[in-house]
N, C-alpha and C positions, 0 to 999 in steps of 0.2 A: 401395975395397972390391972384393974378388974374389968369385967365384961362391960359394965356401964361406961367406964372410962374409954374403952375401945369404941363403943357405940358413939360416944360424944365425938371422938376423933374422926370416926368414919363420916359423921354428919358434917364436920368441918371440911373433909375431903369432898363430900357430895356438894357442899356449897361452892367449892372451888370448881368442880366440873360444871355445875349450872352456870357459873360465871363465865367459864371458858366457852360454853355454847353461845351465850349472849355476846361475848367478846368477838368470837369468830364471825357470827352472823352480822353484827354491827360493822366490824372492820371490813367485811366483804362489800358491804354497801358503801362505805366511806372511801375505799381505795380510789386513787385518782392517778392521772398522768398516763404516760405511754405504757406502763406496766400494769395498768388497772386490770385488764382481763386475766393476766397470770396471777396477780396478787389476790384478786377476788376468788378465783378458782382454788388457790392454795388455802385461803382461809376457809372456804366452804367445804373442802375435802376433809378438813380436820374435825368438822362438826360431828360426823358419824362416829369417830373414835371416842370423842368426849361424851357423846350421848350414850354409847355403849358402856363407858365407865360409870356414868351417872346411874344407869339402870342397874348395873351390877351392885353398886354401892347401896342404892335404895333397897334392892332385894335383900342384901346381906344384913342391912340394919334391921329390917323387918324380921328376918329369920333369927336374929339375935334378941328380938323382943323390944326393939326400939321403934321410934317414929321418925321416918325420913324428913329431913328439912325440905322446905320449899322456898327457902330464901337464899339467893346466890350471894357470894362475896361481891363487893363493889367491883365494877368493871373499870379498869384504868382508862382515863380520858386520853385521847390521842388525836392530834390534829393533822398529822402528816403520815405518809406511808412508813417513814423511818420510825416515828414514835410508835406506830401500831406494831411494827415488827419487834421493837425493843420491849414493848409491853407484853407481847406474846412470849418472847424469850424469857422474860422474868417469871411469868406465870408457869411456863413449862418447867423451868428450873425448880421452882417451888414445889411443883407436883412431884418431880423426881425425888426431892428431899423428903417430902411428906410421905410418899408411898414407901420409900426405903425404911423410914422409921416405923410406919404402920405394919410393914411386913414383919419386922422384928418383934413388935408388940403382939401381933397375931400369933406368931410362932411361940412366943413365951406363954401365951394363954392356951396353947394346944390347938389352935385353929389353923391346922396345916393347909387345908384347901384354900383358905383365905390368904394365907401367907404366899402361897404359890401364885394365886391370881394377882395379888398386889405386886409381886415381882414381875409378872407379865406386864402390868400397867407401868412399872418403872421403865421397862424396855420400850413400850409405846411412847411414853412421854420423853424419854431420852432421844428417840428417833425424831420426834417433833422438834425438840430443842436443837439437835444437830442440823436439821434441815433449815431451821430459822437462822442459825448461826451462819450457814453457808450463803443464804440469801443476803444477809447483812455484810458479809465479808468485804465485798467491793462496792457497797452501796454508796452512791454519791450523796454527800450531805448538802 
């Protein structure tokens, strides 16, 4: 992979972060039932992390000579709290996979600082994934 290939992949990651922000904001509004306050708060607290990731990626894309995307990935439709949590879990797992790959690619291109930051983002997304798994563990269907 060359530098332009890395920029393209980082833009895919940025699209994922933009989508996550929209997903969390939308799901916070759509949460229902007796756990609405807790779910809404859970979704909204994730926005800051995803926003930080998006800003980092946009800055890095520019510093590498690219143009950051402004188009998010499609947000998964969900009509119940359970579906929203499942969609969040799928998105977080994808982010872990993508950032793990990106860290290796950055390292291979000699972008050590980027690789380290991406590993930190893997840690963040893994934590989000684990928390969502714990919420879903005994969720009544």
